[in-house]
C-alpha positions as CSV (number, residue, x, y, z in Angstrom):
1,X,82.8,126.2,93.9
2,X,85.2,126.9,96.1
3,X,88.7,126.9,95.7
4,X,88.9,123.1,96.7
5,X,86.4,122.0,94.3
6,X,87.9,124.2,91.7
7,X,91.4,122.7,92.3
8,X,90.9,119.0,92.1
9,X,89.0,120.2,88.9
10,X,92.3,121.6,87.1
11,X,94.1,118.1,88.7
12,X,90.7,116.0,87.4
13,X,91.9,118.0,83.8
14,X,88.5,119.4,83.8
15,X,87.1,122.9,83.8
16,X,85.8,124.1,87.1
17,X,84.2,128.1,86.9
18,X,87.1,129.9,86.9
19,X,91.1,129.9,86.4
20,X,92.6,128.5,90.1
21,X,95.1,131.1,91.3
22,X,98.1,129.2,92.8
23,X,101.2,131.1,94.0
24,X,104.0,130.0,96.1
25,X,105.5,132.1,98.5
26,X,104.7,135.8,98.4
27,X,107.6,137.9,100.2
28,X,107.6,141.5,101.4
29,X,106.8,144.3,100.3
30,X,103.7,142.9,98.0
31,X,103.0,141.1,101.3
32,X,103.3,144.3,103.1
33,X,101.7,146.2,100.6
34,X,98.5,144.2,100.7
35,X,97.9,143.8,104.5
36,X,99.4,148.0,105.1
37,X,101.9,146.4,107.7
38,X,104.7,144.8,108.1
39,X,104.8,140.6,108.0
40,X,106.4,137.3,108.6
41,X,105.7,135.9,105.2
42,X,107.5,134.6,102.3
43,X,110.8,133.1,101.6
44,X,112.6,136.5,102.1
45,X,116.1,136.5,104.0
46,X,115.3,139.1,106.3
47,X,112.5,136.8,107.2
48,X,114.0,133.2,106.8
49,X,117.7,134.7,108.4
50,X,117.9,137.5,110.1
51,X,114.4,137.3,112.1
52,X,114.3,133.7,112.5
53,X,118.0,133.9,114.0
54,X,117.2,136.4,116.1
55,X,114.1,134.6,117.1
56,X,116.0,131.1,118.0
57,X,118.6,133.6,119.8
58,X,116.2,134.8,121.9
59,X,113.8,131.9,122.7
60,X,110.6,132.9,120.5
61,X,111.2,130.5,117.5
62,X,107.4,129.2,118.3
63,X,105.9,132.7,118.5
64,X,107.4,134.1,115.0
65,X,106.0,130.7,113.3
66,X,102.8,130.7,115.0
67,X,102.8,134.8,113.7
68,X,104.3,133.3,110.3
69,X,101.4,131.3,109.7
70,X,99.1,134.1,111.5
71,X,100.2,136.3,108.9
72,X,100.0,133.5,106.0
73,X,96.2,133.2,106.2
74,X,95.5,136.6,106.4
75,X,97.5,137.6,103.1
76,X,95.9,134.0,101.3
77,X,92.1,135.4,102.4
78,X,92.8,139.4,102.0
79,X,94.5,138.2,97.9
80,X,91.8,135.0,98.1
81,X,94.2,132.7,96.6
82,X,92.8,129.2,96.0
83,X,95.8,126.7,96.9
84,X,98.4,128.1,100.1
85,X,101.7,125.4,99.5
86,X,103.6,125.3,102.6
87,X,101.8,123.6,105.8
88,X,105.1,121.6,107.0
89,X,106.4,121.2,110.7
90,X,108.4,122.6,112.0
91,X,112.0,121.6,114.1
92,X,110.9,121.8,118.0
93,X,114.9,122.3,118.8
94,X,116.4,124.5,115.9
95,X,119.7,124.6,115.8
96,X,121.3,127.9,117.5
97,X,122.5,130.1,115.2
98,X,125.4,131.9,116.5
99,X,125.9,135.1,114.5
100,X,129.5,136.2,113.4
101,X,128.8,139.7,111.6
102,X,125.9,141.3,110.9
103,X,125.3,139.4,108.0
104,X,126.8,136.5,108.9
105,X,125.7,133.0,110.8
106,X,127.3,130.1,111.1
107,X,125.1,127.3,112.4
108,X,127.1,124.0,113.9
109,X,125.9,120.0,114.6
110,X,128.5,119.6,117.3
111,X,127.6,116.3,117.3
112,X,128.6,115.0,114.5
113,X,131.1,118.0,114.0
114,X,129.7,119.8,110.6
115,X,129.1,123.2,110.3
116,X,127.3,125.6,107.5
117,X,128.1,129.4,107.3
118,X,125.2,131.3,106.9
119,X,124.3,135.0,104.7
120,X,122.4,137.8,104.3
121,X,122.3,140.3,101.5
122,X,120.2,143.2,102.1
123,X,119.8,144.1,98.2
124,X,118.1,141.0,97.2
125,X,116.6,140.1,100.2
126,X,118.3,136.8,100.2
127,X,119.8,134.1,102.9
128,X,122.1,131.4,101.7
129,X,124.5,129.0,102.2
130,X,128.1,129.9,101.5
131,X,130.1,128.0,102.6
132,X,130.4,124.3,105.1
133,X,132.4,121.7,106.1
134,X,130.5,119.3,103.5
135,X,132.2,122.2,101.3
136,X,135.6,122.0,102.2
137,X,135.7,118.3,103.4
138,X,134.4,117.4,99.9
139,X,133.2,113.4,99.8
140,X,134.7,112.4,103.2
141,X,132.4,115.1,104.8
142,X,129.6,114.4,103.2
143,X,130.2,110.1,104.0
144,X,129.9,111.0,107.6
145,X,127.2,112.7,107.2
146,X,125.8,110.2,106.1
147,X,126.5,107.6,108.0
148,X,125.0,110.2,110.7
149,X,122.0,110.2,109.6
150,X,121.7,106.1,109.3
151,X,122.4,106.2,112.3
152,X,120.6,108.8,113.8
153,X,116.5,108.1,111.9
154,X,114.4,111.5,112.6
155,X,111.9,111.1,114.7
156,X,108.3,112.9,115.0
157,X,108.0,114.0,118.6
158,X,111.1,115.6,117.4
159,X,108.6,118.0,115.1
160,X,105.9,120.5,115.8
161,X,103.0,119.7,113.7
162,X,101.0,123.5,114.6
163,X,101.6,125.1,111.6
164,X,99.8,122.4,109.3
165,X,97.0,121.8,111.6
166,X,96.5,125.4,111.6
167,X,96.8,125.7,107.7
168,X,94.1,122.6,107.5
169,X,92.0,123.8,109.7
170,X,91.8,127.8,109.3
171,X,92.3,128.0,105.3
172,X,91.9,124.4,104.3
173,X,87.8,124.6,106.9
174,X,87.0,127.3,104.7
175,X,87.7,125.6,101.2
176,X,90.6,126.4,99.9
177,X,93.3,124.1,99.2
178,X,96.3,123.2,101.7
179,X,99.5,121.7,100.5
180,X,102.5,119.8,102.7
181,X,105.3,119.7,101.2
182,X,108.6,117.1,100.4
183,X,110.5,116.5,97.7
184,X,114.2,114.7,97.2
185,X,116.4,116.1,98.8
186,X,119.5,116.9,96.7
187,X,122.6,118.2,97.1
188,X,123.4,119.9,94.1
189,X,121.5,122.6,95.0
190,X,123.4,123.9,98.1
191,X,126.8,125.1,98.4
192,X,128.8,121.5,98.5
193,X,127.1,121.7,94.7
194,X,130.2,120.0,93.5
195,X,130.8,118.0,95.6
196,X,127.5,115.8,94.9
197,X,128.0,116.4,91.0
198,X,131.5,114.6,91.5
199,X,129.7,111.8,93.8
200,X,127.5,110.5,91.5
201,X,130.3,109.4,88.6
202,X,132.8,108.9,91.4
203,X,130.7,107.5,94.6
204,X,127.5,106.1,93.3
205,X,127.0,104.0,96.5
206,X,127.6,106.8,99.0
207,X,125.0,109.3,97.3
208,X,122.3,106.3,96.4
209,X,122.7,106.1,100.5
210,X,122.8,109.6,101.5
211,X,119.6,110.2,99.2
212,X,118.2,107.0,101.0
213,X,118.8,108.8,104.4
214,X,117.0,111.6,103.6
215,X,114.0,109.4,101.8
216,X,113.5,108.1,104.9
217,X,113.4,111.1,107.0
218,X,111.0,112.4,104.3
219,X,108.6,109.9,103.9
220,X,107.9,109.5,107.5
221,X,107.3,113.8,107.5
222,X,105.3,113.5,104.7
223,X,102.9,110.8,105.9
224,X,102.4,112.1,109.0
225,X,101.2,115.6,107.3
226,X,99.5,113.8,104.8
227,X,97.4,112.2,108.3
228,X,97.0,115.4,109.4
229,X,94.5,116.5,106.4
230,X,96.4,118.3,103.5
231,X,95.1,118.2,99.8
232,X,98.2,117.9,98.0
233,X,101.9,117.9,98.2
234,X,104.5,120.0,96.5
235,X,108.2,119.4,96.4
236,X,111.0,122.8,95.8
237,X,114.0,121.7,95.3
238,X,115.0,123.3,91.9
239,X,116.5,120.8,89.5
240,X,117.9,122.8,86.4
241,X,119.5,126.4,85.6
242,X,118.0,128.7,82.5
243,X,120.1,126.0,80.1
244,X,118.5,122.5,81.4
245,X,119.2,120.7,84.7
246,X,121.7,120.5,87.1
247,X,123.0,116.9,85.7
248,X,122.1,114.5,83.1
249,X,118.2,112.6,82.8
250,X,120.3,109.9,82.9
251,X,121.7,110.1,86.4
252,X,118.2,111.6,87.2
253,X,116.7,108.2,85.9
254,X,119.3,106.4,88.2
255,X,118.8,108.6,91.5
256,X,116.3,110.7,91.8
257,X,113.3,109.6,89.6
258,X,112.4,106.1,91.3
259,X,112.8,108.1,95.5
260,X,110.2,110.5,93.6
261,X,108.1,107.6,92.8
262,X,108.0,106.7,96.5
263,X,107.0,110.2,96.9
264,X,104.2,110.1,94.6
265,X,103.0,106.9,96.1
266,X,102.6,108.0,99.4
267,X,100.3,110.7,98.3
268,X,98.2,108.5,95.5
269,X,97.7,106.1,98.6
270,X,96.2,109.2,100.4
271,X,93.9,110.1,97.0
272,X,96.0,113.8,96.7
273,X,98.2,115.0,93.8
274,X,101.6,115.8,93.7
275,X,103.3,119.0,92.3
276,X,106.9,119.3,91.0
277,X,108.2,122.7,91.7
278,X,111.5,123.5,89.4
279,X,112.7,126.8,88.6
280,X,114.9,126.4,84.7
281,X,114.8,124.2,81.8
282,X,113.1,121.1,83.0
283,X,112.1,120.0,78.7
284,X,114.3,116.7,78.9
285,X,113.0,115.5,82.2
286,X,109.2,116.0,82.2
287,X,108.2,112.2,80.6
288,X,110.3,110.9,84.2
289,X,108.2,113.1,86.1
290,X,105.4,111.6,84.5
291,X,106.9,107.8,84.8
292,X,107.7,108.7,88.3
293,X,103.7,110.0,88.8
294,X,104.2,113.8,89.2
295,X,100.6,115.6,89.3
296,X,101.9,119.1,88.1
297,X,104.7,121.2,87.2
298,X,104.9,124.4,88.3
299,X,106.3,127.2,87.8
300,X,106.8,126.5,83.9
301,X,109.8,130.2,83.3
302,X,109.5,131.5,80.4
303,X,112.9,132.8,80.0
304,X,114.5,129.2,80.8
305,X,112.9,127.7,77.8
306,X,109.3,126.5,79.0
307,X,106.9,126.8,76.3
308,X,103.5,126.4,78.0
309,X,101.3,126.8,75.1
310,X,103.6,123.6,73.8
311,X,103.9,122.0,77.6
312,X,99.8,121.9,76.8
313,X,99.8,120.8,73.7
314,X,102.0,117.6,74.1
315,X,101.5,117.5,78.3
316,X,98.3,118.9,79.0
317,X,96.5,116.1,79.0
318,X,99.0,114.0,82.0
319,X,100.1,116.7,83.4
320,X,98.2,120.5,85.5
321,X,100.5,123.4,84.4
322,X,101.2,125.6,87.2
323,X,102.4,128.8,85.8
324,X,103.5,131.2,84.5
325,X,103.3,134.8,84.2
326,X,106.9,136.2,84.5
327,X,108.0,137.3,87.6
328,X,111.7,138.2,86.3
329,X,110.6,140.7,84.1
330,X,106.8,142.4,83.7
331,X,105.8,141.6,87.4
332,X,109.3,143.6,88.2
333,X,109.1,145.9,85.4
334,X,105.9,146.9,84.6
335,X,103.8,148.3,83.2
336,X,100.9,146.7,84.2
337,X,99.8,146.5,80.8
338,X,102.6,144.6,79.7
339,X,101.0,142.6,82.7
340,X,97.4,142.1,81.5
341,X,98.5,141.5,78.4
342,X,100.9,138.3,79.5
343,X,98.6,137.5,81.8
344,X,95.0,137.0,79.2
345,X,98.1,135.1,77.0
346,X,98.9,132.5,79.9
347,X,95.3,131.7,80.8
348,X,94.7,132.0,77.1
349,X,97.3,129.0,76.0
350,X,96.7,127.0,79.1
351,X,93.7,127.2,80.7
352,X,91.3,126.0,77.9
353,X,90.3,122.4,79.0
354,X,91.0,122.6,82.2
355,X,94.1,120.9,83.6
356,X,95.4,124.4,84.5
357,X,96.3,127.0,87.7
358,X,97.8,130.6,86.5
359,X,101.0,131.9,89.0
360,X,103.9,133.7,88.3
361,X,106.6,131.7,86.7
362,X,108.4,131.2,90.8
363,X,106.8,133.3,93.6
364,X,106.2,136.8,94.3
365,X,109.4,138.2,95.1
366,X,110.8,141.0,96.9
367,X,111.8,142.5,93.6
368,X,107.8,142.4,92.4
369,X,106.0,145.5,91.8
370,X,102.9,145.4,94.3
371,X,100.4,147.4,91.9
372,X,101.3,144.3,89.1
373,X,101.1,141.3,90.7
374,X,97.7,142.8,92.1
375,X,97.2,143.7,87.7
376,X,97.6,139.9,87.5
377,X,95.0,138.8,90.5
378,X,92.8,141.3,88.0
379,X,93.0,140.1,84.9
380,X,92.8,136.6,85.5
381,X,89.5,137.1,87.6
382,X,88.5,139.4,84.7
383,X,89.4,136.9,81.3
384,X,90.0,133.7,83.5
385,X,86.3,132.9,84.2
386,X,85.4,129.7,82.1
387,X,84.8,128.9,78.7
388,X,87.9,130.3,77.8
389,X,86.8,132.2,74.7
């Protein structure tokens, strides 16, 4: 079997020749270790923030992304992974970052009069929003943003689909499973989260309008991505923390799942599956995901009370499970024997009967040790051949 056939078996809940291997992102230092050179792979803050901002400021934005794509293609081939989940378009005219100091950048929409402040931490290799006009201005500022989004829908000509075309041609052309990206853009994951959460209660009509404006643009880009021949789609916004969802399941039923259903319906019209990635404890949301048409769940975080064996027992006939070797413990601290033991345990718990792909419990983030991730892959190829005994 090639990767596409192997992964399709997993989504069809049939047993392929071996357990397919999925990874959301692979950051440095693992990517650099595998390729033997610096790379632009992954979601680390130095790449996504510092280096990309410099490329934008110096007029090298397109070249930056061409190199990023080339690095990821080489990495996925070298590791022989079955799924590449990050074929997405990039804006033709990215917002120009204004560097405030060595670790801080400000991005402003002058037409709207709104701004966001981003900060890079070298210690954790993260690049995140730390302040914004939305955080300062609350629901009034969100109302202005919503009116702007409603009046200024995105246009396909403003987006560059070369990254999607390259991934489909290069990785898809050699039989790997390539995924686009689309999700409901909930504001509870941003620095202005408190206002989004207050809005769910006090200004529900505004939140519906905001989510609809974002979804309209998402669906436009998603259909253009599907037209280019991706094999599946995933959504990457986190919905939960370790103790449970970021807001109530009832609010997910009202605000999120009907819009996820629009995304999954579009995917299914093109005959491709939809995978929801989220950190945290989402046990109370899984039935809603399934009703909304979600085909697969990643990353099934063990430290958040996500038990892949229980999920396999209760949902394994309806949901393809993707996970969940713990990237917060054994893949950071080891030892190799613990990595091997946990990898084998995950496979034996979730792989029988199909409907499973192996991955970390989130991603190969900067704190993951390369030797431990490589031990996970080696173990998977030793014990992950069907039938699982």
